[in-house]
All heavy atoms as a GROMACS GRO file, in nm:
protein
  586
    1MET      N    1  12.948   8.552   9.019
    1MET     CA    2  12.864   8.474   9.112
    1MET      C    3  12.735   8.534   9.139
    1MET      O    4  12.634   8.457   9.139
    1MET     CB    5  12.946   8.454   9.242
    1MET     CG    6  12.880   8.358   9.338
    1MET     SD    7  12.995   8.334   9.477
    1MET     CE    8  12.925   8.193   9.538
    2SER      N    9  12.719   8.664   9.157
    2SER     CA   10  12.593   8.719   9.182
    2SER      C   11  12.503   8.714   9.054
    2SER      O   12  12.388   8.704   9.072
    2SER     CB   13  12.610   8.862   9.225
    2SER     OG   14  12.670   8.942   9.134
    3THR      N   15  12.567   8.710   8.942
    3THR     CA   16  12.491   8.702   8.812
    3THR      C   17  12.414   8.561   8.815
    3THR      O   18  12.310   8.552   8.774
    3THR     CB   19  12.575   8.711   8.691
    3THR    OG1   20  12.646   8.844   8.706
    3THR    CG2   21  12.497   8.716   8.558
    4ALA      N   22  12.486   8.462   8.849
    4ALA     CA   23  12.432   8.323   8.848
    4ALA      C   24  12.318   8.316   8.947
    4ALA      O   25  12.208   8.249   8.930
    4ALA     CB   26  12.528   8.225   8.890
    5MET      N   27  12.318   8.383   9.061
    5MET     CA   28  12.212   8.385   9.162
    5MET      C   29  12.088   8.457   9.108
    5MET      O   30  11.981   8.419   9.148
    5MET     CB   31  12.261   8.444   9.290
    5MET     CG   32  12.368   8.369   9.357
    5MET     SD   33  12.433   8.445   9.497
    5MET     CE   34  12.300   8.444   9.605
    6ASN      N   35  12.107   8.564   9.018
    6ASN     CA   36  11.993   8.634   8.965
    6ASN      C   37  11.941   8.584   8.840
    6ASN      O   38  11.843   8.635   8.785
    6ASN     CB   39  12.033   8.785   8.959
    6ASN     CG   40  12.063   8.850   9.086
    6ASN    OD1   41  11.999   8.809   9.189
    6ASN    ND2   42  12.151   8.945   9.098
    7PHE      N   43  12.005   8.493   8.783
    7PHE     CA   44  11.968   8.444   8.654
    7PHE      C   45  11.821   8.396   8.640
    7PHE      O   46  11.748   8.425   8.549
    7PHE     CB   47  12.058   8.331   8.613
    7PHE     CG   48  12.027   8.275   8.464
    7PHE    CD1   49  12.065   8.354   8.360
    7PHE    CD2   50  11.972   8.150   8.455
    7PHE    CE1   51  12.041   8.306   8.228
    7PHE    CE2   52  11.941   8.111   8.328
    7PHE     CZ   53  11.978   8.193   8.211
    8GLY      N   54  11.774   8.326   8.749
    8GLY     CA   55  11.631   8.274   8.743
    8GLY      C   56  11.539   8.370   8.804
    8GLY      O   57  11.420   8.340   8.799
    9ALA      N   58  11.585   8.484   8.856
    9ALA     CA   59  11.485   8.578   8.911
    9ALA      C   60  11.395   8.650   8.813
    9ALA      O   61  11.441   8.686   8.702
    9ALA     CB   62  11.565   8.677   8.999
   10LYS      N   63  11.277   8.658   8.836
   10LYS     CA   64  11.175   8.728   8.753
   10LYS      C   65  11.191   8.882   8.783
   10LYS      O   66  11.205   8.925   8.895
   10LYS     CB   67  11.034   8.688   8.769
   10LYS     CG   68  11.014   8.538   8.738
   10LYS     CD   69  10.875   8.496   8.761
   10LYS     CE   70  10.857   8.352   8.724
   10LYS     NZ   71  10.720   8.310   8.740
   11SER      N   72  11.172   8.958   8.673
   11SER     CA   73  11.182   9.107   8.693
   11SER      C   74  11.036   9.148   8.734
   11SER      O   75  10.945   9.094   8.681
   11SER     CB   76  11.228   9.172   8.568
   11SER     OG   77  11.143   9.156   8.468
   12PHE      N   78  11.028   9.250   8.818
   12PHE     CA   79  10.907   9.311   8.858
   12PHE      C   80  10.858   9.410   8.768
   12PHE      O   81  10.935   9.500   8.723
   12PHE     CB   82  10.927   9.372   9.003
   12PHE     CG   83  10.798   9.447   9.043
   12PHE    CD1   84  10.687   9.375   9.092
   12PHE    CD2   85  10.800   9.578   9.049
   12PHE    CE1   86  10.575   9.442   9.133
   12PHE    CE2   87  10.690   9.652   9.098
   12PHE     CZ   88  10.581   9.579   9.134
   13GLN      N   89  10.734   9.397   8.718
   13GLN     CA   90  10.667   9.490   8.624
   13GLN      C   91  10.562   9.563   8.697
   13GLN      O   92  10.456   9.509   8.710
   13GLN     CB   93  10.612   9.409   8.499
   13GLN     CG   94  10.714   9.342   8.418
   13GLN     CD   95  10.801   9.438   8.335
   13GLN    OE1   96  10.758   9.558   8.318
   13GLN    NE2   97  10.915   9.401   8.295
   14PRO      N   98  10.585   9.692   8.737
   14PRO     CA   99  10.482   9.770   8.804
   14PRO      C  100  10.370   9.801   8.713
   14PRO      O  101  10.389   9.804   8.586
   14PRO     CB  102  10.559   9.892   8.848
   14PRO     CG  103  10.670   9.899   8.755
   14PRO     CD  104  10.711   9.769   8.722
   15ARG      N  105  10.248   9.808   8.767
   15ARG     CA  106  10.128   9.835   8.685
   15ARG      C  107  10.047   9.947   8.763
   15ARG      O  108  10.046   9.936   8.889
   15ARG     CB  109  10.050   9.724   8.644
   15ARG     CG  110   9.981   9.646   8.753
   15ARG     CD  111   9.914   9.526   8.694
   15ARG     NE  112   9.828   9.462   8.801
   15ARG     CZ  113   9.712   9.491   8.831
   15ARG    NH1  114   9.642   9.592   8.767
   15ARG    NH2  115   9.647   9.433   8.932
   16PRO      N  116   9.973  10.027   8.692
   16PRO     CA  117   9.888  10.121   8.757
   16PRO      C  118   9.773  10.057   8.831
   16PRO      O  119   9.743   9.946   8.796
   16PRO     CB  120   9.849  10.224   8.654
   16PRO     CG  121   9.854  10.132   8.528
   16PRO     CD  122   9.970  10.039   8.552
   17PRO      N  123   9.708  10.120   8.930
   17PRO     CA  124   9.599  10.065   8.990
   17PRO      C  125   9.482  10.054   8.888
   17PRO      O  126   9.477  10.126   8.788
   17PRO     CB  127   9.547  10.161   9.106
   17PRO     CG  128   9.624  10.288   9.068
   17PRO     CD  129   9.738  10.255   8.983
   18ASP      N  130   9.382   9.955   8.911
   18ASP     CA  131   9.274   9.942   8.829
   18ASP      C  132   9.193  10.075   8.823
   18ASP      O  133   9.181  10.146   8.924
   18ASP     CB  134   9.181   9.832   8.882
   18ASP     CG  135   9.248   9.699   8.876
   18ASP    OD1  136   9.338   9.683   8.791
   18ASP    OD2  137   9.215   9.614   8.952
   19LYS      N  138   9.141  10.101   8.704
   19LYS     CA  139   9.059  10.218   8.687
   19LYS      C  140   8.942  10.223   8.789
   19LYS      O  141   8.869  10.130   8.803
   19LYS     CB  142   9.000  10.231   8.547
   19LYS     CG  143   8.936  10.357   8.510
   19LYS     CD  144   8.892  10.363   8.376
   19LYS     CE  145   8.832  10.501   8.340
   19LYS     NZ  146   8.790  10.513   8.199
   20GLY      N  147   8.929  10.339   8.862
   20GLY     CA  148   8.823  10.348   8.959
   20GLY      C  149   8.853  10.294   9.099
   20GLY      O  150   8.774  10.306   9.186
   21SER      N  151   8.980  10.238   9.110
   21SER     CA  152   9.002  10.189   9.247
   21SER      C  153   9.059  10.286   9.346
   21SER      O  154   9.065  10.261   9.463
   21SER     CB  155   9.113  10.064   9.234
   21SER     OG  156   9.229  10.123   9.183
   22PHE      N  157   9.106  10.390   9.289
   22PHE     CA  158   9.155  10.498   9.384
   22PHE      C  159   9.048  10.605   9.398
   22PHE      O  160   8.986  10.652   9.303
   22PHE     CB  161   9.276  10.568   9.317
   22PHE     CG  162   9.352  10.670   9.416
   22PHE    CD1  163   9.432  10.607   9.515
   22PHE    CD2  164   9.332  10.793   9.408
   22PHE    CE1  165   9.490  10.700   9.609
   22PHE    CE2  166   9.396  10.885   9.502
   22PHE     CZ  167   9.477  10.830   9.603
   23PRO      N  168   9.009  10.632   9.526
   23PRO     CA  169   8.890  10.726   9.550
   23PRO      C  170   8.921  10.869   9.523
   23PRO      O  171   8.981  10.942   9.609
   23PRO     CB  172   8.864  10.693   9.699
   23PRO     CG  173   8.994  10.659   9.757
   23PRO     CD  174   9.072  10.584   9.649
   24LEU      N  175   8.889  10.922   9.409
   24LEU     CA  176   8.903  11.066   9.383
   24LEU      C  177   8.792  11.149   9.434
   24LEU      O  178   8.680  11.095   9.446
   24LEU     CB  179   8.919  11.081   9.228
   24LEU     CG  180   9.035  11.012   9.158
   24LEU    CD1  181   9.021  11.032   9.009
   24LEU    CD2  182   9.168  11.057   9.217
   25ASP      N  183   8.821  11.272   9.464
   25ASP     CA  184   8.722  11.359   9.518
   25ASP      C  185   8.654  11.446   9.419
   25ASP      O  186   8.668  11.562   9.406
   25ASP     CB  187   8.789  11.437   9.636
   25ASP     CG  188   8.686  11.522   9.715
   25ASP    OD1  189   8.567  11.483   9.708
   25ASP    OD2  190   8.729  11.613   9.795
   26HIS      N  191   8.576  11.378   9.327
   26HIS     CA  192   8.510  11.455   9.222
   26HIS      C  193   8.422  11.556   9.260
   26HIS      O  194   8.396  11.662   9.194
   26HIS     CB  195   8.431  11.345   9.128
   26HIS     CG  196   8.524  11.256   9.058
   26HIS    ND1  197   8.609  11.295   8.959
   26HIS    CD2  198   8.547  11.123   9.074
   26HIS    CE1  199   8.680  11.193   8.911
   26HIS    NE2  200   8.646  11.090   8.984
   27PHE      N  201   8.347  11.546   9.371
   27PHE     CA  202   8.247  11.630   9.421
   27PHE      C  203   8.298  11.736   9.526
   27PHE      O  204   8.219  11.814   9.579
   27PHE     CB  205   8.125  11.558   9.475
   27PHE     CG  206   8.069  11.467   9.372
   27PHE    CD1  207   8.085  11.328   9.379
   27PHE    CD2  208   8.000  11.511   9.265
   27PHE    CE1  209   8.038  11.239   9.280
   27PHE    CE2  210   7.940  11.428   9.160
   27PHE     CZ  211   7.964  11.289   9.177
   28GLY      N  212   8.422  11.730   9.554
   28GLY     CA  213   8.484  11.820   9.659
   28GLY      C  214   8.433  11.798   9.794
   28GLY      O  215   8.436  11.884   9.877
   29GLU      N  216   8.386  11.680   9.831
   29GLU     CA  217   8.334  11.652   9.964
   29GLU      C  218   8.442  11.655  10.072
   29GLU      O  219   8.412  11.683  10.186
   29GLU     CB  220   8.272  11.511   9.961
   29GLU     CG  221   8.151  11.500   9.870
   29GLU     CD  222   8.110  11.355   9.848
   29GLU    OE1  223   8.191  11.273   9.811
   29GLU    OE2  224   7.990  11.337   9.873
   30CYS      N  225   8.565  11.641  10.029
   30CYS     CA  226   8.676  11.634  10.127
   30CYS      C  227   8.769  11.743  10.108
   30CYS      O  228   8.893  11.732  10.146
   30CYS     CB  229   8.745  11.498  10.128
   30CYS     SG  230   8.632  11.367  10.166
   31LYS      N  231   8.725  11.856  10.048
   31LYS     CA  232   8.811  11.963  10.012
   31LYS      C  233   8.886  12.022  10.129
   31LYS      O  234   9.002  12.052  10.123
   31LYS     CB  235   8.728  12.076   9.940
   31LYS     CG  236   8.815  12.183   9.882
   31LYS     CD  237   8.732  12.284   9.804
   31LYS     CE  238   8.821  12.392   9.744
   31LYS     NZ  239   8.742  12.489   9.666
   32SER      N  240   8.816  12.037  10.247
   32SER     CA  241   8.886  12.093  10.366
   32SER      C  242   9.002  11.999  10.412
   32SER      O  243   9.105  12.058  10.449
   32SER     CB  244   8.789  12.118  10.466
   32SER     OG  245   8.728  11.994  10.513
   33PHE      N  246   8.984  11.877  10.404
   33PHE     CA  247   9.090  11.784  10.442
   33PHE      C  248   9.214  11.798  10.349
   33PHE      O  249   9.321  11.789  10.389
   33PHE     CB  250   9.039  11.640  10.442
   33PHE     CG  251   8.936  11.606  10.556
   33PHE    CD1  252   8.804  11.604  10.526
   33PHE    CD2  253   8.980  11.586  10.683
   33PHE    CE1  254   8.713  11.582  10.633
   33PHE    CE2  255   8.888  11.559  10.784
   33PHE     CZ  256   8.753  11.562  10.760
   34LYS      N  257   9.180  11.802  10.222
   34LYS     CA  258   9.280  11.816  10.122
   34LYS      C  259   9.361  11.945  10.132
   34LYS      O  260   9.478  11.950  10.130
   34LYS     CB  261   9.223  11.814   9.976
   34LYS     CG  262   9.329  11.831   9.866
   34LYS     CD  263   9.269  11.836   9.735
   34LYS     CE  264   9.228  11.983   9.717
   34LYS     NZ  265   9.189  12.014   9.578
   35GLU      N  266   9.292  12.050  10.168
   35GLU     CA  267   9.354  12.181  10.185
   35GLU      C  268   9.446  12.182  10.307
   35GLU      O  269   9.556  12.234  10.303
   35GLU     CB  270   9.252  12.298  10.184
   35GLU     CG  271   9.191  12.321  10.050
   35GLU     CD  272   9.076  12.423  10.053
   35GLU    OE1  273   9.034  12.466  10.167
   35GLU    OE2  274   9.033  12.464   9.948
   36LYS      N  275   9.398  12.113  10.417
   36LYS     CA  276   9.475  12.105  10.537
   36LYS      C  277   9.603  12.027  10.507
   36LYS      O  278   9.714  12.059  10.553
   36LYS     CB  279   9.394  12.042  10.646
   36LYS     CG  280   9.448  12.021  10.779
   36LYS     CD  281   9.360  11.971  10.882
   36LYS     CE  282   9.430  11.931  11.007
   36LYS     NZ  283   9.338  11.869  11.108
   37PHE      N  284   9.592  11.915  10.434
   37PHE     CA  285   9.703  11.836  10.401
   37PHE      C  286   9.805  11.912  10.314
   37PHE      O  287   9.927  11.906  10.334
   37PHE     CB  288   9.651  11.704  10.320
   37PHE     CG  289   9.761  11.624  10.271
   37PHE    CD1  290   9.863  11.570  10.350
   37PHE    CD2  291   9.773  11.587  10.131
   37PHE    CE1  292   9.960  11.488  10.306
   37PHE    CE2  293   9.872  11.511  10.086
   37PHE     CZ  294   9.964  11.450  10.170
   38MET      N  295   9.746  11.978  10.206
   38MET     CA  296   9.844  12.052  10.118
   38MET      C  297   9.913  12.171  10.190
   38MET      O  298  10.036  12.196  10.169
   38MET     CB  299   9.757  12.116  10.005
   38MET     CG  300   9.700  12.004   9.912
   38MET     SD  301   9.821  11.898   9.840
   38MET     CE  302   9.919  12.003   9.741
   39LYS      N  303   9.846  12.230  10.296
   39LYS     CA  304   9.902  12.336  10.373
   39LYS      C  305  10.013  12.287  10.450
   39LYS      O  306  10.124  12.334  10.468
   39LYS     CB  307   9.802  12.412  10.462
   39LYS     CG  308   9.873  12.517  10.541
   39LYS     CD  309   9.762  12.588  10.631
   39LYS     CE  310   9.811  12.702  10.713
   39LYS     NZ  311   9.958  12.712  10.743
   40CYS      N  312   9.992  12.158  10.516
   40CYS     CA  313  10.092  12.092  10.592
   40CYS      C  314  10.217  12.064  10.505
   40CYS      O  315  10.325  12.085  10.549
   40CYS     CB  316  10.039  11.968  10.649
   40CYS     SG  317  10.156  11.874  10.752
   41LEU      N  318  10.193  12.009  10.386
   41LEU     CA  319  10.304  11.981  10.299
   41LEU      C  320  10.386  12.110  10.267
   41LEU      O  321  10.507  12.107  10.277
   41LEU     CB  322  10.253  11.914  10.164
   41LEU     CG  323  10.210  11.776  10.167
   41LEU    CD1  324  10.148  11.732  10.037
   41LEU    CD2  325  10.328  11.677  10.208
   42HIS      N  326  10.314  12.211  10.234
   42HIS     CA  327  10.390  12.334  10.202
   42HIS      C  328  10.458  12.388  10.319
   42HIS      O  329  10.576  12.425  10.306
   42HIS     CB  330  10.284  12.439  10.153
   42HIS     CG  331  10.344  12.568  10.106
   42HIS    ND1  332  10.366  12.672  10.186
   42HIS    CD2  333  10.397  12.600   9.993
   42HIS    CE1  334  10.426  12.774  10.129
   42HIS    NE2  335  10.438  12.733  10.002
   43ASP      N  336  10.401  12.393  10.435
   43ASP     CA  337  10.465  12.435  10.561
   43ASP      C  338  10.591  12.357  10.595
   43ASP      O  339  10.672  12.401  10.669
   43ASP     CB  340  10.369  12.443  10.674
   43ASP     CG  341  10.267  12.542  10.654
   43ASP    OD1  342  10.276  12.634  10.564
   43ASP    OD2  343  10.164  12.541  10.732
   44ASN      N  344  10.587  12.224  10.559
   44ASN     CA  345  10.703  12.135  10.594
   44ASN      C  346  10.786  12.096  10.484
   44ASN      O  347  10.851  11.993  10.478
   44ASN     CB  348  10.633  12.005  10.664
   44ASN     CG  349  10.574  12.038  10.800
   44ASN    OD1  350  10.651  12.066  10.890
   44ASN    ND2  351  10.443  12.028  10.807
   45HIS      N  352  10.793  12.189  10.380
   45HIS     CA  353  10.884  12.175  10.264
   45HIS      C  354  10.859  12.035  10.194
   45HIS      O  355  10.953  11.970  10.157
   45HIS     CB  356  11.030  12.200  10.312
   45HIS     CG  357  11.053  12.322  10.383
   45HIS    ND1  358  11.052  12.443  10.319
   45HIS    CD2  359  11.075  12.349  10.507
   45HIS    CE1  360  11.069  12.539  10.403
   45HIS    NE2  361  11.091  12.481  10.527
   46PHE      N  362  10.739  11.997  10.195
   46PHE     CA  363  10.692  11.870  10.116
   46PHE      C  364  10.757  11.746  10.180
   46PHE      O  365  10.769  11.650  10.106
   46PHE     CB  366  10.711  11.886   9.967
   46PHE     CG  367  10.633  11.995   9.907
   46PHE    CD1  368  10.684  12.126   9.893
   46PHE    CD2  369  10.504  11.985   9.872
   46PHE    CE1  370  10.602  12.239   9.845
   46PHE    CE2  371  10.416  12.082   9.833
   46PHE     CZ  372  10.471  12.211   9.817
   47GLU      N  373  10.779  11.743  10.300
   47GLU     CA  374  10.824  11.622  10.381
   47GLU      C  375  10.692  11.558  10.413
   47GLU      O  376  10.636  11.585  10.530
   47GLU     CB  377  10.905  11.664  10.495
   47GLU     CG  378  11.045  11.711  10.468
   47GLU     CD  379  11.134  11.598  10.408
   47GLU    OE1  380  11.110  11.480  10.439
   47GLU    OE2  381  11.226  11.635  10.337
   48ASN      N  382  10.649  11.454  10.338
   48ASN     CA  383  10.517  11.396  10.360
   48ASN      C  384  10.507  11.322  10.487
   48ASN      O  385  10.402  11.299  10.541
   48ASN     CB  386  10.477  11.309  10.247
   48ASN     CG  387  10.573  11.198  10.214
   48ASN    OD1  388  10.675  11.193  10.266
   48ASN    ND2  389  10.524  11.104  10.140
   49ALA      N  390  10.618  11.264  10.542
   49ALA     CA  391  10.619  11.196  10.666
   49ALA      C  392  10.569  11.285  10.779
   49ALA      O  393  10.513  11.233  10.876
   49ALA     CB  394  10.757  11.149  10.700
   50LEU      N  395  10.596  11.420  10.775
   50LEU     CA  396  10.552  11.518  10.876
   50LEU      C  397  10.400  11.546  10.865
   50LEU      O  398  10.344  11.600  10.960
   50LEU     CB  399  10.623  11.642  10.866
   50LEU     CG  400  10.776  11.629  10.878
   50LEU    CD1  401  10.858  11.757  10.858
   50LEU    CD2  402  10.804  11.574  11.021
   51CYS      N  403  10.338  11.499  10.760
   51CYS     CA  404  10.190  11.522  10.741
   51CYS      C  405  10.108  11.401  10.742
   51CYS      O  406   9.997  11.390  10.680
   51CYS     CB  407  10.173  11.601  10.609
   51CYS     SG  408  10.262  11.758  10.606
   52ARG      N  409  10.161  11.294  10.805
   52ARG     CA  410  10.095  11.159  10.809
   52ARG      C  411   9.946  11.170  10.854
   52ARG      O  412   9.870  11.113  10.798
   52ARG     CB  413  10.182  11.064  10.879
   52ARG     CG  414  10.127  10.921  10.870
   52ARG     CD  415  10.232  10.824  10.919
   52ARG     NE  416  10.334  10.814  10.826
   52ARG     CZ  417  10.462  10.785  10.846
   52ARG    NH1  418  10.500  10.771  10.976
   52ARG    NH2  419  10.544  10.777  10.751
   53ASN      N  420   9.928  11.241  10.967
   53ASN     CA  421   9.788  11.253  11.020
   53ASN      C  422   9.700  11.319  10.918
   53ASN      O  423   9.580  11.273  10.904
   53ASN     CB  424   9.789  11.328  11.154
   53ASN     CG  425   9.853  11.245  11.260
   53ASN    OD1  426   9.852  11.122  11.255
   53ASN    ND2  427   9.912  11.314  11.359
   54GLU      N  428   9.743  11.433  10.859
   54GLU     CA  429   9.657  11.497  10.766
   54GLU      C  430   9.626  11.406  10.647
   54GLU      O  431   9.518  11.408  10.592
   54GLU     CB  432   9.720  11.630  10.727
   54GLU     CG  433   9.727  11.737  10.825
   54GLU     CD  434   9.840  11.724  10.918
   54GLU    OE1  435   9.921  11.614  10.914
   54GLU    OE2  436   9.858  11.806  11.008
   55SER      N  437   9.718  11.333  10.596
   55SER     CA  438   9.699  11.238  10.481
   55SER      C  439   9.604  11.133  10.527
   55SER      O  440   9.512  11.107  10.448
   55SER     CB  441   9.837  11.173  10.452
   55SER     OG  442   9.812  11.076  10.351
   56LYS      N  443   9.621  11.083  10.641
   56LYS     CA  444   9.518  10.969  10.691
   56LYS      C  445   9.382  11.025  10.696
   56LYS      O  446   9.286  10.962  10.660
   56LYS     CB  447   9.562  10.928  10.832
   56LYS     CG  448   9.483  10.821  10.896
   56LYS     CD  449   9.538  10.777  11.024
   56LYS     CE  450   9.458  10.670  11.090
   56LYS     NZ  451   9.360  10.725  11.182
   57GLU      N  452   9.370  11.155  10.752
   57GLU     CA  453   9.229  11.207  10.759
   57GLU      C  454   9.167  11.229  10.631
   57GLU      O  455   9.048  11.200  10.599
   57GLU     CB  456   9.233  11.343  10.837
   57GLU     CG  457   9.270  11.325  10.983
   57GLU     CD  458   9.292  11.465  11.051
   57GLU    OE1  459   9.283  11.566  10.985
   57GLU    OE2  460   9.315  11.458  11.169
   58TYR      N  461   9.243  11.271  10.529
   58TYR     CA  462   9.196  11.295  10.391
   58TYR      C  463   9.152  11.168  10.328
   58TYR      O  464   9.053  11.150  10.282
   58TYR     CB  465   9.303  11.364  10.304
   58TYR     CG  466   9.263  11.388  10.163
   58TYR    CD1  467   9.146  11.453  10.133
   58TYR    CD2  468   9.332  11.323  10.063
   58TYR    CE1  469   9.101  11.472  10.001
   58TYR    CE2  470   9.291  11.335   9.921
   58TYR     CZ  471   9.181  11.408   9.901
   58TYR     OH  472   9.142  11.418   9.768
   59LEU      N  473   9.242  11.057  10.335
   59LEU     CA  474   9.197  10.930  10.282
   59LEU      C  475   9.084  10.868  10.348
   59LEU      O  476   9.002  10.810  10.285
   59LEU     CB  477   9.324  10.841  10.279
   59LEU     CG  478   9.437  10.883  10.185
   59LEU    CD1  479   9.558  10.791  10.201
   59LEU    CD2  480   9.386  10.878  10.039
   60GLU      N  481   9.079  10.886  10.480
   60GLU     CA  482   8.956  10.827  10.546
   60GLU      C  483   8.829  10.894  10.498
   60GLU      O  484   8.724  10.834  10.478
   60GLU     CB  485   8.975  10.846  10.699
   60GLU     CG  486   9.063  10.747  10.765
   60GLU     CD  487   9.085  10.779  10.913
   60GLU    OE1  488   9.040  10.883  10.963
   60GLU    OE2  489   9.152  10.692  10.980
   61CYS      N  490   8.831  11.021  10.480
   61CYS     CA  491   8.721  11.095  10.426
   61CYS      C  492   8.682  11.048  10.287
   61CYS      O  493   8.564  11.014  10.264
   61CYS     CB  494   8.747  11.245  10.424
   61CYS     SG  495   8.618  11.351  10.346
   62ARG      N  496   8.783  11.030  10.203
   62ARG     CA  497   8.758  10.974  10.072
   62ARG      C  498   8.696  10.831  10.074
   62ARG      O  499   8.604  10.798  10.003
   62ARG     CB  500   8.880  10.972   9.983
   62ARG     CG  501   8.932  11.108   9.948
   62ARG     CD  502   8.822  11.193   9.879
   62ARG     NE  503   8.751  11.122   9.778
   62ARG     CZ  504   8.613  11.121   9.776
   62ARG    NH1  505   8.541  11.180   9.859
   62ARG    NH2  506   8.553  11.053   9.675
   63MET      N  507   8.749  10.748  10.160
   63MET     CA  508   8.702  10.609  10.173
   63MET      C  509   8.564  10.602  10.220
   63MET      O  510   8.474  10.530  10.172
   63MET     CB  511   8.794  10.527  10.257
   63MET     CG  512   8.930  10.509  10.202
   63MET     SD  513   8.934  10.432  10.044
   63MET     CE  514   8.871  10.265  10.082
   64GLU      N  515   8.532  10.693  10.327
   64GLU     CA  516   8.398  10.697  10.375
   64GLU      C  517   8.291  10.742  10.270
   64GLU      O  518   8.183  10.684  10.255
   64GLU     CB  519   8.388  10.786  10.492
   64GLU     CG  520   8.453  10.736  10.619
   64GLU     CD  521   8.465  10.846  10.728
   64GLU    OE1  522   8.417  10.962  10.712
   64GLU    OE2  523   8.527  10.817  10.824
   65ARG      N  524   8.332  10.839  10.191
   65ARG     CA  525   8.238  10.893  10.092
   65ARG      C  526   8.223  10.791   9.973
   65ARG      O  527   8.108  10.773   9.923
   65ARG     CB  528   8.292  11.024  10.030
   65ARG     CG  529   8.309  11.134  10.136
   65ARG     CD  530   8.187  11.164  10.217
   65ARG     NE  531   8.194  11.277  10.298
   65ARG     CZ  532   8.254  11.289  10.416
   65ARG    NH1  533   8.318  11.186  10.458
   65ARG    NH2  534   8.249  11.401  10.478
   66THR      N  535   8.331  10.722   9.937
   66THR     CA  536   8.328  10.627   9.824
   66THR      C  537   8.245  10.506   9.866
   66THR      O  538   8.160  10.463   9.796
   66THR     CB  539   8.474  10.584   9.786
   66THR    OG1  540   8.542  10.703   9.748
   66THR    CG2  541   8.464  10.485   9.669
   67VAL      N  542   8.266  10.446   9.990
   67VAL     CA  543   8.193  10.339  10.033
   67VAL      C  544   8.050  10.365  10.054
   67VAL      O  545   7.961  10.287  10.012
   67VAL     CB  546   8.245  10.286  10.171
   67VAL    CG1  547   8.161  10.178  10.237
   67VAL    CG2  548   8.390  10.227  10.147
   68GLY      N  549   8.013  10.484  10.103
   68GLY     CA  550   7.876  10.525  10.111
   68GLY      C  551   7.804  10.537   9.984
   68GLY      O  552   7.686  10.492   9.974
   69ARG      N  553   7.874  10.575   9.882
   69ARG     CA  554   7.811  10.589   9.746
   69ARG      C  555   7.794  10.450   9.688
   69ARG      O  556   7.692  10.427   9.618
   69ARG     CB  557   7.905  10.667   9.651
   69ARG     CG  558   7.822  10.767   9.576
   69ARG     CD  559   7.909  10.846   9.481
   69ARG     NE  560   7.909  10.986   9.538
   69ARG     CZ  561   8.015  11.048   9.590
   69ARG    NH1  562   8.133  10.982   9.607
   69ARG    NH2  563   8.007  11.166   9.632
   70LEU      N  564   7.880  10.361   9.724
   70LEU     CA  565   7.867  10.221   9.664
   70LEU      C  566   7.750  10.148   9.728
   70LEU      O  567   7.691  10.058   9.660
   70LEU     CB  568   8.001  10.139   9.684
   70LEU     CG  569   8.119  10.195   9.616
   70LEU    CD1  570   8.243  10.114   9.652
   70LEU    CD2  571   8.093  10.179   9.451
   71LEU      N  572   7.721  10.180   9.859
   71LEU     CA  573   7.614  10.109   9.924
   71LEU      C  574   7.470  10.153   9.898
   71LEU      O  575   7.383  10.091   9.915
   71LEU     CB  576   7.642  10.115  10.076
   71LEU     CG  577   7.770  10.051  10.133
   71LEU    CD1  578   7.777  10.081  10.280
   71LEU    CD2  579   7.759   9.908  10.106
   72VAL      N  580   7.466  10.278   9.836
   72VAL     CA  581   7.336  10.340   9.801
   72VAL      C  582   7.283  10.278   9.670
   72VAL      O  583   7.339  10.229   9.588
   72VAL     CB  584   7.353  10.486   9.789
   72VAL    CG1  585   7.225  10.550   9.743
   72VAL    CG2  586   7.389  10.546   9.924
   0.00000   0.00000   0.00000
């Protein structure tokens, strides 16, 4: 019965993000945020939920630097 219910369902095909859509820190502008995040991960046995604030700060830094570069 469950097979009949799933017969018409489409399978999900994951795909990577578009090239250039993820803000990488090529110039090391957010290195201190990254190091703080990595230290938090290490100290918390890589439980990323415990480092949510550090992750947010790092990504905010990357977004600010990326947007600033796009506007120039």
